[in-house]
C-alpha positions, 0 to 999 in steps of 0.5 A, a space after each residue: 956504144 952507149 945505152 946498151 940493153 941488159 937482156 935475160 934470154 929464156 929458152 936455149 933450143 934451136 932459136 934461143 941458142 942462136 940468139 944467145 950467140 948473137 947477144 954475146 957478140 952484139 954492141 947493143 945488148 949485154 947478157 944479164 942472165 939465161 933462163 932454162 926449163 931443162 934441168 940438165 942445163 941449170 948451172 951451165 955457162 951461157 957460152 957452153 950453151 951456144 958454142 962460145 967461150 965461157 961468160 961467167 953467166 950461168 943458166 938457171 930455172 929460177 924466175 925469181 933469180 932472173 927478175 932480181 937481175 932487173 934486166 931491161 927486157 926478157 927475150 923469150 924463146 919458149 915452147 909453142 902454144 902447145 905448152 901455153 900454160 908454161 909460157 903464160 906462167 913464165 912470161 906473166 911473172 916477168 911482166 908482173 915484175 915490170 919487165 918487158 917481154 919479147 917472145 916468139 912462143 905464142 904465135 896467136 899473140 901476134 894479134 892477141 885481139 883475134 876472136 879465136 884466141 881463148 880468154 884464158 890465154 889472153 886475160 892473164 897477160 893483159 892483167 900482168 902487163 897492167 900490174 907491172 906496167 910492162 909490155 909484151 910483144 910476140 913475133 915470128 916468121 909466119 905468122 909474123 914478119 913474113 906475113 904482117 910487116 912485109 905485106 903491110 909495108 908493100 901495101 903502103 906503096 899502092 893506091 888500091 889493093 884488090 887482094 894480097 897473098 902471103 905464102 910460105 913455100 918450104 921444103 921440109 926435108 931437113 926440118 926437124 920441127 913438129 909437123 906429123 900430128 899438126 899437119 899430118 905429114 907422114 900419116 895416111 891421107 884419112 888421118 885428120 891433122 890438128 890444123 885441119 880444124 878451121 878454128 885451130 888453123 885460124 888461131 894458130 896460123 891466121 892472126 895476121 889476117 885480121 891484123 892486116 884488115 885492121 891496119 887498112 881499116 876494113 872489117 872482114 865478113 868472115 875468115 875461111 880456110 882450105 886444106 889439101 894433101 898430096 900423097 907420095 907414091 914412093 918412100 921419101 927420106 927426111 930428117 925425121 925418118 922415111 915418109 912412106 909411100 901412100 902417106 901424106 908428103 905435102 900439104 897446102 892450106 890457106 887462111 882467107 879474109 873475106 870482105 864484101 863477099 870476096 877473098 882479099 887477104 890470104 895466107 898460104 902454106 905449101 910445105 913439102 918433103 922433097 922439092 918435087 912433091 906436089 909439083 902442081 902446087 906453087 913454088 918460088 923462083 928460088 927454093 924455100 921462100 916467103 912470097 907476097 903477091 899483091 894485085 892492085 895499083 900497082 901490083 907487086 910480087 916480092 920473095 924473101 929467102 934465108 940462108 947462111 953464108 957458112 955452110 955446114 950441118 944444120 945450116 939450112 934455110 929453115 934454120 936461118 929463118 929461125 935465127 931471123 925470127 929470134 933476132 926480130 924479137 931481140 932487135 925490137 927490145 929498145 922500141 918495146 921499152 919505149 912503148 906504153 904498157 900492154 900488148 904490142 903488135 907489129 902495128 905499134 912498132 916503129 921501123 926496127 932497123 937493127 941498130 948495131 948490126 953493121 960493125 
């Protein structure tokens, strides 16, 4: 296939290592370089980092070396916004060098104009894009395509929408990501988790609420949140250890866009340790789903689940969703390359059909 895009991949954790494997197999993309922050990975062949044959491409922590490769884009799978300074430093350097970046790290940047995004997180990237004439696109699964692309596409089938709700309904039993301090899972119910603070929750998980509002041409009165906890009466095993009786084993929260005094746009999370936890809270018709419910003309319900056809250790629905998230960023590269410099959101992208995926 002609017109292959030369890619630098930054970050080889769970998401990055899976996407690295896909790049090596993909007719649309060519691996130009690999960036890592872990010094133990410097000098390691890209193939060894993802379980593939050796490629001759060695990982480096030198941003200057990667910039010198002059790739078409960087796909960035760095840490979460908890390490915002590192993300801004790395992403900003590539942008100032004129290299487009598609990332999954800083989820508040899914809608960078949101009022809750601090200027110190937004302005350096705005300036870097302008200095280098480059573009920056951030995506995810939630926040991201499960609650921006999916609901907005379905709303385009309606004559009227009274309300739209996008829900993540997941069992975290096998999930190894961060949730103790952030969500309070495994803590006594009196512990106040980071995301219980409304401004933090709106910034971290709610950027698609004002995005959807902007997309349909309304200005929200306000954005509100709710937070509920479910305490387990028995010990519950998880991938991260035992969730003890008397501690929180499920949380449910919402981020709500209020228009003319009523909630019209809602993002909802129900995250459990065990499918039987908090049985009175919403579940999908299948396990581990992202769900969209629209009340309107017509009303629409849609569920999406992710899985691997090859079973094995670590091949859980949550990990399959991580791969989908990473591939959304990669597959968007050609479209982002064609856009003017600056911030890119889901509203700026054309349909990204996954050229080269059927082969």
